[in-house]
C-alpha angles and dihedrals in degrees: 000000000000091000093047094048092047090052088054089057101260123138102229132197120185135202125201097208144014099266091049091049091050092049093047093049090051095047101047140037117246134183090218142351127223108203125190111214092217097060112147120242094020122018124233093254091059094042090054094044093051092049091051092048088054091053098255108151101181110139112261128204113194122211123198140163090212113089093195122137092220090057092050091049091049091051095048093043088050090060105271115147098206140009132214126185123215131275093048138163114257088220090057092048091051092047092050091048091050090051092049093048092049089052091051127197114337112252109252109237114236119263111252113227141175114176108314092337110104133180120188111201091193095060101018089233120149122196138180102202105312094337117102114218123207115218134180117245093260094045088052092049093051093047092048091052091051094044092052089061108030114185091021123112112237115198122222088251091056093049092047090050093050101039108029137045125263092263092067112100115230087216093064121095093239093114093049091049093053093044088054092050091047091054089051089058109033102028119023098051089053099041091242138127109216100147114060127193114227104201114237092005116057139253135324133192114222114243090228091055093244129308123227114280113252115255119225115256116250114257114266117247 
């Protein structure tokens, strides 16, 4: 592969294992990466995922000998841009690389933030200050919808439309259930009130991300 790519005019660096690949990708600027899934030391899935978590947006083409749908899904979910199964045609590899390089690095979506509450669409990480918060897929979708329009009331219908499929009834309590579970994760452990209920309308995320709830004053003697 290195010889073939060099003959096509590419400047090529190679890594023999996962840790070396990760170090090389961090130290230099590349137009594209070709990652073998079966790298020793650290597999290609993990190399790609770590680069994406660090904000590296270089296009990644994954190579694997395993033509298994789960592997392809894992690679793409981990941040790969394309996937090629061995054995493959060198012409196809070159064509896919040309397409990735033309496309260039994916633009990193902006981090959504309200106060110390942060949601990173590129990594799907949610943090309150320095604390990382684990959310389900639907909790994440609801929080992202609210964070994209802080201070704006979103009705239940709007949240259903953005976060669920068309078969979900807006009259069900699915939105209320997920709002409650979100509050249990992003508000209550931190003594804050980020998500507000607007009676008769819907829900709103405070622009300040939620300030600590006031504590009742001790009784006077």
